[in-house]
mmCIF file as Biopython writes it, N, C-alpha, C and O atoms, coordinates in Angstrom:
data_model
#
loop_
_atom_site.group_PDB
_atom_site.id
_atom_site.type_symbol
_atom_site.label_atom_id
_atom_site.label_alt_id
_atom_site.label_comp_id
_atom_site.label_asym_id
_atom_site.label_entity_id
_atom_site.label_seq_id
_atom_site.pdbx_PDB_ins_code
_atom_site.Cartn_x
_atom_site.Cartn_y
_atom_site.Cartn_z
_atom_site.occupancy
_atom_site.B_iso_or_equiv
_atom_site.auth_seq_id
_atom_site.auth_asym_id
_atom_site.pdbx_PDB_model_num
ATOM 1   N N  . MET A ? 1  ? 27.915 -128.770 25.467 1.0 0.0 1  A 1 
ATOM 2   C CA . MET A ? 1  ? 29.799 -129.456 24.821 1.0 0.0 1  A 1 
ATOM 3   C C  . MET A ? 1  ? 30.124 -130.040 26.565 1.0 0.0 1  A 1 
ATOM 4   O O  . MET A ? 1  ? 30.066 -129.546 27.691 1.0 0.0 1  A 1 
ATOM 5   N N  . THR A ? 2  ? 30.428 -131.174 26.044 1.0 0.0 2  A 1 
ATOM 6   C CA . THR A ? 2  ? 31.267 -131.730 27.287 1.0 0.0 2  A 1 
ATOM 7   C C  . THR A ? 2  ? 32.501 -131.671 27.394 1.0 0.0 2  A 1 
ATOM 8   O O  . THR A ? 2  ? 33.251 -131.091 26.609 1.0 0.0 2  A 1 
ATOM 9   N N  . ASN A ? 3  ? 32.832 -132.305 28.437 1.0 0.0 3  A 1 
ATOM 10  C CA . ASN A ? 3  ? 34.887 -132.276 28.700 1.0 0.0 3  A 1 
ATOM 11  C C  . ASN A ? 3  ? 35.693 -132.575 26.959 1.0 0.0 3  A 1 
ATOM 12  O O  . ASN A ? 3  ? 36.553 -131.945 26.343 1.0 0.0 3  A 1 
ATOM 13  N N  . LEU A ? 4  ? 34.928 -133.792 26.646 1.0 0.0 4  A 1 
ATOM 14  C CA . LEU A ? 4  ? 35.463 -134.382 25.731 1.0 0.0 4  A 1 
ATOM 15  C C  . LEU A ? 4  ? 35.122 -134.101 24.292 1.0 0.0 4  A 1 
ATOM 16  O O  . LEU A ? 4  ? 35.727 -134.635 23.362 1.0 0.0 4  A 1 
ATOM 17  N N  . ASP A ? 5  ? 34.020 -133.148 24.120 1.0 0.0 5  A 1 
ATOM 18  C CA . ASP A ? 5  ? 34.049 -132.464 22.934 1.0 0.0 5  A 1 
ATOM 19  C C  . ASP A ? 5  ? 34.512 -131.166 23.170 1.0 0.0 5  A 1 
ATOM 20  O O  . ASP A ? 5  ? 34.329 -130.407 22.219 1.0 0.0 5  A 1 
ATOM 21  N N  . PHE A ? 6  ? 34.915 -130.810 23.893 1.0 0.0 6  A 1 
ATOM 22  C CA . PHE A ? 6  ? 36.058 -129.200 24.475 1.0 0.0 6  A 1 
ATOM 23  C C  . PHE A ? 6  ? 37.271 -129.887 23.828 1.0 0.0 6  A 1 
ATOM 24  O O  . PHE A ? 6  ? 37.736 -129.586 22.729 1.0 0.0 6  A 1 
ATOM 25  N N  . LEU A ? 7  ? 37.807 -131.027 24.805 1.0 0.0 7  A 1 
ATOM 26  C CA . LEU A ? 7  ? 39.555 -131.534 24.053 1.0 0.0 7  A 1 
ATOM 27  C C  . LEU A ? 7  ? 39.854 -131.937 22.369 1.0 0.0 7  A 1 
ATOM 28  O O  . LEU A ? 7  ? 40.875 -131.825 21.690 1.0 0.0 7  A 1 
ATOM 29  N N  . ALA A ? 8  ? 38.377 -132.492 22.022 1.0 0.0 8  A 1 
ATOM 30  C CA . ALA A ? 8  ? 38.432 -132.850 20.698 1.0 0.0 8  A 1 
ATOM 31  C C  . ALA A ? 8  ? 38.275 -131.780 19.811 1.0 0.0 8  A 1 
ATOM 32  O O  . ALA A ? 8  ? 38.529 -132.014 18.629 1.0 0.0 8  A 1 
ATOM 33  N N  . SER A ? 9  ? 37.789 -130.275 20.233 1.0 0.0 9  A 1 
ATOM 34  C CA . SER A ? 9  ? 38.156 -129.172 19.689 1.0 0.0 9  A 1 
ATOM 35  C C  . SER A ? 9  ? 39.208 -128.585 19.499 1.0 0.0 9  A 1 
ATOM 36  O O  . SER A ? 9  ? 39.714 -128.245 18.430 1.0 0.0 9  A 1 
ATOM 37  N N  . ALA A ? 10 ? 39.614 -128.430 20.665 1.0 0.0 10 A 1 
ATOM 38  C CA . ALA A ? 10 ? 41.149 -127.655 20.899 1.0 0.0 10 A 1 
ATOM 39  C C  . ALA A ? 10 ? 41.935 -128.999 20.089 1.0 0.0 10 A 1 
ATOM 40  O O  . ALA A ? 10 ? 42.912 -128.622 19.443 1.0 0.0 10 A 1 
ATOM 41  N N  . THR A ? 11 ? 41.720 -130.197 20.035 1.0 0.0 11 A 1 
ATOM 42  C CA . THR A ? 11 ? 43.084 -130.672 19.624 1.0 0.0 11 A 1 
ATOM 43  C C  . THR A ? 11 ? 42.618 -130.736 18.394 1.0 0.0 11 A 1 
ATOM 44  O O  . THR A ? 11 ? 43.549 -131.122 17.688 1.0 0.0 11 A 1 
ATOM 45  N N  . ALA A ? 12 ? 41.261 -130.486 17.490 1.0 0.0 12 A 1 
ATOM 46  C CA . ALA A ? 12 ? 40.854 -130.249 15.738 1.0 0.0 12 A 1 
ATOM 47  C C  . ALA A ? 12 ? 41.895 -129.244 15.531 1.0 0.0 12 A 1 
ATOM 48  O O  . ALA A ? 12 ? 42.995 -129.305 14.981 1.0 0.0 12 A 1 
ATOM 49  N N  . VAL A ? 13 ? 41.275 -128.325 16.101 1.0 0.0 13 A 1 
ATOM 50  C CA . VAL A ? 13 ? 42.468 -126.736 16.039 1.0 0.0 13 A 1 
ATOM 51  C C  . VAL A ? 13 ? 43.789 -126.584 16.174 1.0 0.0 13 A 1 
ATOM 52  O O  . VAL A ? 13 ? 44.333 -125.545 15.798 1.0 0.0 13 A 1 
ATOM 53  N N  . ARG A ? 14 ? 44.427 -127.529 16.690 1.0 0.0 14 A 1 
ATOM 54  C CA . ARG A ? 14 ? 45.725 -127.713 17.069 1.0 0.0 14 A 1 
ATOM 55  C C  . ARG A ? 14 ? 46.169 -128.309 16.210 1.0 0.0 14 A 1 
ATOM 56  O O  . ARG A ? 14 ? 47.288 -128.750 16.472 1.0 0.0 14 A 1 
ATOM 57  N N  . PHE A ? 15 ? 45.749 -128.574 15.126 1.0 0.0 15 A 1 
ATOM 58  C CA . PHE A ? 15 ? 46.015 -129.934 13.868 1.0 0.0 15 A 1 
ATOM 59  C C  . PHE A ? 15 ? 45.304 -128.839 12.222 1.0 0.0 15 A 1 
ATOM 60  O O  . PHE A ? 15 ? 45.648 -129.008 11.052 1.0 0.0 15 A 1 
ATOM 61  N N  . GLY A ? 16 ? 44.437 -127.957 12.683 1.0 0.0 16 A 1 
ATOM 62  C CA . GLY A ? 16 ? 44.209 -127.421 11.701 1.0 0.0 16 A 1 
ATOM 63  C C  . GLY A ? 16 ? 42.655 -127.050 11.192 1.0 0.0 16 A 1 
ATOM 64  O O  . GLY A ? 16 ? 42.285 -126.204 10.377 1.0 0.0 16 A 1 
ATOM 65  N N  . TYR A ? 17 ? 41.976 -127.903 11.900 1.0 0.0 17 A 1 
ATOM 66  C CA . TYR A ? 17 ? 40.398 -128.166 11.869 1.0 0.0 17 A 1 
ATOM 67  C C  . TYR A ? 17 ? 39.427 -127.719 12.698 1.0 0.0 17 A 1 
ATOM 68  O O  . TYR A ? 17 ? 39.373 -128.060 13.880 1.0 0.0 17 A 1 
ATOM 69  N N  . ARG A ? 18 ? 38.623 -126.956 12.162 1.0 0.0 18 A 1 
ATOM 70  C CA . ARG A ? 18 ? 37.621 -126.765 12.724 1.0 0.0 18 A 1 
ATOM 71  C C  . ARG A ? 18 ? 36.235 -127.870 13.003 1.0 0.0 18 A 1 
ATOM 72  O O  . ARG A ? 18 ? 35.496 -128.340 12.138 1.0 0.0 18 A 1 
ATOM 73  N N  . LEU A ? 19 ? 36.167 -128.128 14.752 1.0 0.0 19 A 1 
ATOM 74  C CA . LEU A ? 19 ? 35.484 -128.993 14.785 1.0 0.0 19 A 1 
ATOM 75  C C  . LEU A ? 19 ? 34.041 -128.542 15.021 1.0 0.0 19 A 1 
ATOM 76  O O  . LEU A ? 19 ? 33.960 -127.600 15.810 1.0 0.0 19 A 1 
ATOM 77  N N  . VAL A ? 20 ? 32.627 -129.089 14.414 1.0 0.0 20 A 1 
ATOM 78  C CA . VAL A ? 20 ? 30.853 -128.752 14.727 1.0 0.0 20 A 1 
ATOM 79  C C  . VAL A ? 20 ? 30.854 -130.021 14.553 1.0 0.0 20 A 1 
ATOM 80  O O  . VAL A ? 20 ? 31.370 -130.994 14.002 1.0 0.0 20 A 1 
ATOM 81  N N  . ILE A ? 21 ? 29.705 -129.437 15.561 1.0 0.0 21 A 1 
ATOM 82  C CA . ILE A ? 21 ? 29.070 -130.656 16.802 1.0 0.0 21 A 1 
ATOM 83  C C  . ILE A ? 21 ? 27.690 -130.701 16.790 1.0 0.0 21 A 1 
ATOM 84  O O  . ILE A ? 21 ? 26.988 -129.926 17.440 1.0 0.0 21 A 1 
ATOM 85  N N  . GLY A ? 22 ? 27.206 -131.729 15.952 1.0 0.0 22 A 1 
ATOM 86  C CA . GLY A ? 22 ? 25.897 -132.062 16.119 1.0 0.0 22 A 1 
ATOM 87  C C  . GLY A ? 22 ? 25.212 -131.603 14.666 1.0 0.0 22 A 1 
ATOM 88  O O  . GLY A ? 22 ? 24.365 -130.712 14.736 1.0 0.0 22 A 1 
ATOM 89  N N  . VAL A ? 23 ? 25.566 -132.221 13.209 1.0 0.0 23 A 1 
ATOM 90  C CA . VAL A ? 23 ? 26.131 -131.976 12.535 1.0 0.0 23 A 1 
ATOM 91  C C  . VAL A ? 23 ? 24.857 -132.918 11.341 1.0 0.0 23 A 1 
ATOM 92  O O  . VAL A ? 23 ? 24.208 -132.408 10.428 1.0 0.0 23 A 1 
ATOM 93  N N  . LEU A ? 24 ? 24.856 -134.150 11.721 1.0 0.0 24 A 1 
ATOM 94  C CA . LEU A ? 24 ? 24.232 -135.186 10.978 1.0 0.0 24 A 1 
ATOM 95  C C  . LEU A ? 24 ? 22.940 -135.295 11.190 1.0 0.0 24 A 1 
ATOM 96  O O  . LEU A ? 24 ? 22.592 -135.035 12.341 1.0 0.0 24 A 1 
ATOM 97  N N  . GLU A ? 25 ? 21.919 -135.669 10.267 1.0 0.0 25 A 1 
ATOM 98  C CA . GLU A ? 25 ? 20.196 -135.514 9.835  1.0 0.0 25 A 1 
ATOM 99  C C  . GLU A ? 25 ? 19.767 -135.665 11.582 1.0 0.0 25 A 1 
ATOM 100 O O  . GLU A ? 25 ? 18.978 -134.742 11.783 1.0 0.0 25 A 1 
ATOM 101 N N  . ASP A ? 26 ? 19.981 -136.476 12.939 1.0 0.0 26 A 1 
ATOM 102 C CA . ASP A ? 26 ? 19.561 -136.931 13.365 1.0 0.0 26 A 1 
ATOM 103 C C  . ASP A ? 26 ? 20.172 -135.375 14.799 1.0 0.0 26 A 1 
ATOM 104 O O  . ASP A ? 26 ? 19.893 -135.469 15.994 1.0 0.0 26 A 1 
ATOM 105 N N  . GLY A ? 27 ? 20.640 -134.666 14.444 1.0 0.0 27 A 1 
ATOM 106 C CA . GLY A ? 27 ? 21.288 -133.808 15.068 1.0 0.0 27 A 1 
ATOM 107 C C  . GLY A ? 27 ? 22.580 -133.869 16.151 1.0 0.0 27 A 1 
ATOM 108 O O  . GLY A ? 27 ? 22.914 -132.899 16.831 1.0 0.0 27 A 1 
ATOM 109 N N  . THR A ? 28 ? 23.352 -135.394 16.194 1.0 0.0 28 A 1 
ATOM 110 C CA . THR A ? 28 ? 24.347 -135.817 16.358 1.0 0.0 28 A 1 
ATOM 111 C C  . THR A ? 28 ? 25.559 -135.744 15.288 1.0 0.0 28 A 1 
ATOM 112 O O  . THR A ? 28 ? 25.602 -135.148 14.212 1.0 0.0 28 A 1 
ATOM 113 N N  . GLY A ? 29 ? 26.665 -136.656 16.026 1.0 0.0 29 A 1 
ATOM 114 C CA . GLY A ? 29 ? 27.837 -136.201 15.011 1.0 0.0 29 A 1 
ATOM 115 C C  . GLY A ? 29 ? 28.652 -135.861 15.140 1.0 0.0 29 A 1 
ATOM 116 O O  . GLY A ? 29 ? 28.980 -135.956 16.322 1.0 0.0 29 A 1 
ATOM 117 N N  . TYR A ? 30 ? 29.900 -135.082 14.084 1.0 0.0 30 A 1 
ATOM 118 C CA . TYR A ? 30 ? 30.843 -134.399 14.409 1.0 0.0 30 A 1 
ATOM 119 C C  . TYR A ? 30 ? 31.082 -134.003 12.787 1.0 0.0 30 A 1 
ATOM 120 O O  . TYR A ? 30 ? 30.619 -134.752 11.926 1.0 0.0 30 A 1 
ATOM 121 N N  . SER A ? 31 ? 31.801 -132.828 12.425 1.0 0.0 31 A 1 
ATOM 122 C CA . SER A ? 31 ? 32.609 -132.903 11.038 1.0 0.0 31 A 1 
ATOM 123 C C  . SER A ? 31 ? 33.428 -132.118 11.700 1.0 0.0 31 A 1 
ATOM 124 O O  . SER A ? 31 ? 33.212 -131.293 12.587 1.0 0.0 31 A 1 
ATOM 125 N N  . LEU A ? 32 ? 34.538 -132.514 11.094 1.0 0.0 32 A 1 
ATOM 126 C CA . LEU A ? 32 ? 35.867 -131.818 10.617 1.0 0.0 32 A 1 
ATOM 127 C C  . LEU A ? 32 ? 36.041 -130.853 9.606  1.0 0.0 32 A 1 
ATOM 128 O O  . LEU A ? 32 ? 35.871 -131.218 8.442  1.0 0.0 32 A 1 
ATOM 129 N N  . ILE A ? 33 ? 36.332 -129.749 9.832  1.0 0.0 33 A 1 
ATOM 130 C CA . ILE A ? 33 ? 36.420 -128.898 8.585  1.0 0.0 33 A 1 
ATOM 131 C C  . ILE A ? 33 ? 37.971 -128.696 8.204  1.0 0.0 33 A 1 
ATOM 132 O O  . ILE A ? 33 ? 38.643 -128.857 9.224  1.0 0.0 33 A 1 
ATOM 133 N N  . ASP A ? 34 ? 38.459 -128.515 7.519  1.0 0.0 34 A 1 
ATOM 134 C CA . ASP A ? 34 ? 39.825 -128.309 7.341  1.0 0.0 34 A 1 
ATOM 135 C C  . ASP A ? 34 ? 39.870 -126.927 7.063  1.0 0.0 34 A 1 
ATOM 136 O O  . ASP A ? 34 ? 39.370 -126.553 6.003  1.0 0.0 34 A 1 
ATOM 137 N N  . LEU A ? 35 ? 40.412 -126.050 7.871  1.0 0.0 35 A 1 
ATOM 138 C CA . LEU A ? 35 ? 40.676 -124.764 7.692  1.0 0.0 35 A 1 
ATOM 139 C C  . LEU A ? 35 ? 41.534 -123.838 6.464  1.0 0.0 35 A 1 
ATOM 140 O O  . LEU A ? 35 ? 41.482 -122.634 6.213  1.0 0.0 35 A 1 
ATOM 141 N N  . GLU A ? 36 ? 42.251 -124.836 5.897  1.0 0.0 36 A 1 
ATOM 142 C CA . GLU A ? 36 ? 42.741 -124.476 4.313  1.0 0.0 36 A 1 
ATOM 143 C C  . GLU A ? 36 ? 42.144 -124.859 3.425  1.0 0.0 36 A 1 
ATOM 144 O O  . GLU A ? 36 ? 41.912 -123.959 2.618  1.0 0.0 36 A 1 
ATOM 145 N N  . THR A ? 37 ? 41.675 -126.005 3.099  1.0 0.0 37 A 1 
ATOM 146 C CA . THR A ? 37 ? 40.837 -126.447 1.651  1.0 0.0 37 A 1 
ATOM 147 C C  . THR A ? 37 ? 39.602 -125.992 2.200  1.0 0.0 37 A 1 
ATOM 148 O O  . THR A ? 37 ? 38.943 -125.309 1.416  1.0 0.0 37 A 1 
ATOM 149 N N  . LYS A ? 38 ? 39.045 -126.200 3.456  1.0 0.0 38 A 1 
ATOM 150 C CA . LYS A ? 38 ? 37.972 -125.760 4.070  1.0 0.0 38 A 1 
ATOM 151 C C  . LYS A ? 38 ? 36.680 -127.543 3.183  1.0 0.0 38 A 1 
ATOM 152 O O  . LYS A ? 38 ? 35.494 -127.616 2.862  1.0 0.0 38 A 1 
ATOM 153 N N  . ASN A ? 39 ? 37.614 -128.351 3.165  1.0 0.0 39 A 1 
ATOM 154 C CA . ASN A ? 39 ? 37.095 -129.445 2.980  1.0 0.0 39 A 1 
ATOM 155 C C  . ASN A ? 39 ? 36.333 -130.171 4.288  1.0 0.0 39 A 1 
ATOM 156 O O  . ASN A ? 39 ? 36.521 -129.840 5.458  1.0 0.0 39 A 1 
ATOM 157 N N  . ARG A ? 40 ? 35.550 -131.093 3.892  1.0 0.0 40 A 1 
ATOM 158 C CA . ARG A ? 40 ? 34.243 -131.542 5.759  1.0 0.0 40 A 1 
ATOM 159 C C  . ARG A ? 40 ? 34.403 -132.880 5.581  1.0 0.0 40 A 1 
ATOM 160 O O  . ARG A ? 40 ? 34.337 -133.444 4.489  1.0 0.0 40 A 1 
ATOM 161 N N  . THR A ? 41 ? 34.599 -133.374 6.573  1.0 0.0 41 A 1 
ATOM 162 C CA . THR A ? 41 ? 34.633 -134.965 6.574  1.0 0.0 41 A 1 
ATOM 163 C C  . THR A ? 41 ? 33.204 -134.855 7.843  1.0 0.0 41 A 1 
ATOM 164 O O  . THR A ? 41 ? 32.998 -133.851 8.524  1.0 0.0 41 A 1 
ATOM 165 N N  . ASP A ? 42 ? 32.555 -135.854 7.892  1.0 0.0 42 A 1 
ATOM 166 C CA . ASP A ? 42 ? 31.535 -135.914 9.067  1.0 0.0 42 A 1 
ATOM 167 C C  . ASP A ? 42 ? 31.919 -137.420 9.175  1.0 0.0 42 A 1 
ATOM 168 O O  . ASP A ? 42 ? 32.143 -138.326 8.372  1.0 0.0 42 A 1 
ATOM 169 N N  . TYR A ? 43 ? 31.886 -137.232 10.994 1.0 0.0 43 A 1 
ATOM 170 C CA . TYR A ? 43 ? 31.669 -138.493 11.546 1.0 0.0 43 A 1 
ATOM 171 C C  . TYR A ? 43 ? 30.360 -139.129 12.721 1.0 0.0 43 A 1 
ATOM 172 O O  . TYR A ? 43 ? 29.560 -138.514 13.427 1.0 0.0 43 A 1 
ATOM 173 N N  . ARG A ? 44 ? 30.511 -140.051 12.598 1.0 0.0 44 A 1 
ATOM 174 C CA . ARG A ? 44 ? 29.000 -140.237 13.568 1.0 0.0 44 A 1 
ATOM 175 C C  . ARG A ? 44 ? 29.552 -140.158 15.397 1.0 0.0 44 A 1 
ATOM 176 O O  . ARG A ? 44 ? 28.756 -139.769 16.252 1.0 0.0 44 A 1 
ATOM 177 N N  . THR A ? 45 ? 30.986 -140.584 15.756 1.0 0.0 45 A 1 
ATOM 178 C CA . THR A ? 45 ? 31.342 -140.610 16.872 1.0 0.0 45 A 1 
ATOM 179 C C  . THR A ? 45 ? 32.905 -139.829 17.412 1.0 0.0 45 A 1 
ATOM 180 O O  . THR A ? 45 ? 33.884 -139.561 16.716 1.0 0.0 45 A 1 
ATOM 181 N N  . LEU A ? 46 ? 32.741 -139.649 18.575 1.0 0.0 46 A 1 
ATOM 182 C CA . LEU A ? 46 ? 33.729 -138.632 18.910 1.0 0.0 46 A 1 
ATOM 183 C C  . LEU A ? 46 ? 35.068 -139.747 18.716 1.0 0.0 46 A 1 
ATOM 184 O O  . LEU A ? 46 ? 36.043 -139.293 18.117 1.0 0.0 46 A 1 
ATOM 185 N N  . ASN A ? 47 ? 35.124 -140.940 19.121 1.0 0.0 47 A 1 
ATOM 186 C CA . ASN A ? 47 ? 35.749 -141.821 19.083 1.0 0.0 47 A 1 
ATOM 187 C C  . ASN A ? 47 ? 36.518 -141.760 17.317 1.0 0.0 47 A 1 
ATOM 188 O O  . ASN A ? 47 ? 37.698 -142.012 17.071 1.0 0.0 47 A 1 
ATOM 189 N N  . SER A ? 48 ? 35.847 -141.508 16.676 1.0 0.0 48 A 1 
ATOM 190 C CA . SER A ? 48 ? 35.815 -141.682 15.063 1.0 0.0 48 A 1 
ATOM 191 C C  . SER A ? 48 ? 36.729 -139.923 14.726 1.0 0.0 48 A 1 
ATOM 192 O O  . SER A ? 48 ? 37.487 -139.655 13.793 1.0 0.0 48 A 1 
ATOM 193 N N  . VAL A ? 49 ? 36.434 -139.340 15.468 1.0 0.0 49 A 1 
ATOM 194 C CA . VAL A ? 49 ? 37.187 -137.604 15.357 1.0 0.0 49 A 1 
ATOM 195 C C  . VAL A ? 49 ? 38.581 -138.075 16.091 1.0 0.0 49 A 1 
ATOM 196 O O  . VAL A ? 49 ? 39.481 -138.288 15.279 1.0 0.0 49 A 1 
ATOM 197 N N  . PHE A ? 50 ? 38.931 -138.277 17.452 1.0 0.0 50 A 1 
ATOM 198 C CA . PHE A ? 50 ? 40.105 -138.586 17.764 1.0 0.0 50 A 1 
ATOM 199 C C  . PHE A ? 50 ? 40.696 -139.508 17.041 1.0 0.0 50 A 1 
ATOM 200 O O  . PHE A ? 50 ? 41.893 -139.217 17.018 1.0 0.0 50 A 1 
ATOM 201 N N  . GLY A ? 51 ? 40.442 -140.739 16.264 1.0 0.0 51 A 1 
ATOM 202 C CA . GLY A ? 51 ? 40.852 -141.465 15.837 1.0 0.0 51 A 1 
ATOM 203 C C  . GLY A ? 51 ? 41.930 -140.882 14.421 1.0 0.0 51 A 1 
ATOM 204 O O  . GLY A ? 51 ? 43.141 -140.996 14.228 1.0 0.0 51 A 1 
ATOM 205 N N  . TYR A ? 52 ? 41.142 -140.424 13.849 1.0 0.0 52 A 1 
ATOM 206 C CA . TYR A ? 52 ? 41.388 -139.295 12.684 1.0 0.0 52 A 1 
ATOM 207 C C  . TYR A ? 52 ? 42.288 -138.560 13.202 1.0 0.0 52 A 1 
ATOM 208 O O  . TYR A ? 52 ? 43.371 -138.799 12.667 1.0 0.0 52 A 1 
ATOM 209 N N  . LEU A ? 53 ? 42.357 -137.729 14.041 1.0 0.0 53 A 1 
ATOM 210 C CA . LEU A ? 53 ? 43.296 -136.940 14.739 1.0 0.0 53 A 1 
ATOM 211 C C  . LEU A ? 53 ? 44.373 -137.430 14.914 1.0 0.0 53 A 1 
ATOM 212 O O  . LEU A ? 53 ? 45.394 -136.830 14.578 1.0 0.0 53 A 1 
ATOM 213 N N  . GLN A ? 54 ? 44.408 -139.260 15.775 1.0 0.0 54 A 1 
ATOM 214 C CA . GLN A ? 54 ? 45.711 -139.208 16.409 1.0 0.0 54 A 1 
ATOM 215 C C  . GLN A ? 54 ? 46.398 -139.620 15.077 1.0 0.0 54 A 1 
ATOM 216 O O  . GLN A ? 54 ? 47.628 -139.618 15.130 1.0 0.0 54 A 1 
ATOM 217 N N  . THR A ? 55 ? 45.788 -140.003 13.795 1.0 0.0 55 A 1 
ATOM 218 C CA . THR A ? 55 ? 46.801 -140.406 12.784 1.0 0.0 55 A 1 
ATOM 219 C C  . THR A ? 55 ? 47.227 -139.488 12.196 1.0 0.0 55 A 1 
ATOM 220 O O  . THR A ? 55 ? 48.312 -139.709 11.658 1.0 0.0 55 A 1 
ATOM 221 N N  . ARG A ? 56 ? 46.648 -138.104 12.009 1.0 0.0 56 A 1 
ATOM 222 C CA . ARG A ? 56 ? 47.101 -137.009 11.827 1.0 0.0 56 A 1 
ATOM 223 C C  . ARG A ? 56 ? 48.564 -136.980 12.228 1.0 0.0 56 A 1 
ATOM 224 O O  . ARG A ? 56 ? 49.663 -137.098 11.687 1.0 0.0 56 A 1 
ATOM 225 N N  . TYR A ? 57 ? 47.938 -136.719 13.711 1.0 0.0 57 A 1 
ATOM 226 C CA . TYR A ? 57 ? 49.385 -136.785 14.811 1.0 0.0 57 A 1 
ATOM 227 C C  . TYR A ? 57 ? 50.501 -137.486 14.484 1.0 0.0 57 A 1 
ATOM 228 O O  . TYR A ? 57 ? 51.386 -136.750 14.049 1.0 0.0 57 A 1 
ATOM 229 N N  . GLU A ? 58 ? 50.841 -138.857 14.542 1.0 0.0 58 A 1 
ATOM 230 C CA . GLU A ? 58 ? 51.386 -139.924 14.183 1.0 0.0 58 A 1 
ATOM 231 C C  . GLU A ? 58 ? 52.007 -139.652 12.436 1.0 0.0 58 A 1 
ATOM 232 O O  . GLU A ? 58 ? 53.127 -139.986 12.047 1.0 0.0 58 A 1 
ATOM 233 N N  . GLN A ? 59 ? 51.264 -139.178 11.851 1.0 0.0 59 A 1 
ATOM 234 C CA . GLN A ? 59 ? 52.145 -138.719 10.131 1.0 0.0 59 A 1 
ATOM 235 C C  . GLN A ? 59 ? 53.006 -137.497 10.669 1.0 0.0 59 A 1 
ATOM 236 O O  . GLN A ? 59 ? 54.113 -137.432 10.136 1.0 0.0 59 A 1 
ATOM 237 N N  . GLY A ? 60 ? 52.695 -136.379 11.744 1.0 0.0 60 A 1 
ATOM 238 C CA . GLY A ? 60 ? 52.946 -135.473 11.887 1.0 0.0 60 A 1 
ATOM 239 C C  . GLY A ? 60 ? 54.790 -135.460 12.282 1.0 0.0 60 A 1 
ATOM 240 O O  . GLY A ? 60 ? 55.733 -134.768 11.898 1.0 0.0 60 A 1 
ATOM 241 N N  . ILE A ? 61 ? 54.594 -136.960 13.519 1.0 0.0 61 A 1 
ATOM 242 C CA . ILE A ? 61 ? 55.830 -137.171 14.125 1.0 0.0 61 A 1 
ATOM 243 C C  . ILE A ? 61 ? 56.438 -137.786 12.988 1.0 0.0 61 A 1 
ATOM 244 O O  . ILE A ? 61 ? 57.378 -137.184 12.469 1.0 0.0 61 A 1 
ATOM 245 N N  . LEU A ? 62 ? 56.104 -138.779 12.554 1.0 0.0 62 A 1 
ATOM 246 C CA . LEU A ? 62 ? 56.945 -139.031 10.754 1.0 0.0 62 A 1 
ATOM 247 C C  . LEU A ? 62 ? 57.780 -138.490 10.141 1.0 0.0 62 A 1 
ATOM 248 O O  . LEU A ? 62 ? 58.878 -138.911 9.775  1.0 0.0 62 A 1 
ATOM 249 N N  . LEU A ? 63 ? 57.158 -137.242 9.953  1.0 0.0 63 A 1 
ATOM 250 C CA . LEU A ? 63 ? 57.337 -136.149 8.772  1.0 0.0 63 A 1 
ATOM 251 C C  . LEU A ? 63 ? 58.149 -135.313 9.196  1.0 0.0 63 A 1 
ATOM 252 O O  . LEU A ? 63 ? 58.710 -134.634 8.336  1.0 0.0 63 A 1 
ATOM 253 N N  . THR A ? 64 ? 58.520 -135.049 10.746 1.0 0.0 64 A 1 
ATOM 254 C CA . THR A ? 64 ? 59.140 -134.599 11.273 1.0 0.0 64 A 1 
ATOM 255 C C  . THR A ? 64 ? 60.862 -135.191 11.568 1.0 0.0 64 A 1 
ATOM 256 O O  . THR A ? 64 ? 61.910 -134.565 11.730 1.0 0.0 64 A 1 
ATOM 257 N N  . HIS A ? 65 ? 60.644 -136.245 11.551 1.0 0.0 65 A 1 
ATOM 258 C CA . HIS A ? 65 ? 61.814 -137.143 12.439 1.0 0.0 65 A 1 
ATOM 259 C C  . HIS A ? 65 ? 62.302 -137.861 11.288 1.0 0.0 65 A 1 
ATOM 260 O O  . HIS A ? 65 ? 63.209 -138.684 11.413 1.0 0.0 65 A 1 
#
């Protein structure tokens, strides 16, 4: 697990997700699993994981202001 994987995992937990590493057919990629609904979304790159979490963060800010 790289530092970025660790950071992504910690960020995911903060938003109510679990990050699973190495889930795609070739043993790479990431899954975000919603801890409430158990819905899983697969991502090819860590950038796309961060992009999704960034969107969740921005939506959270909009909802609280």
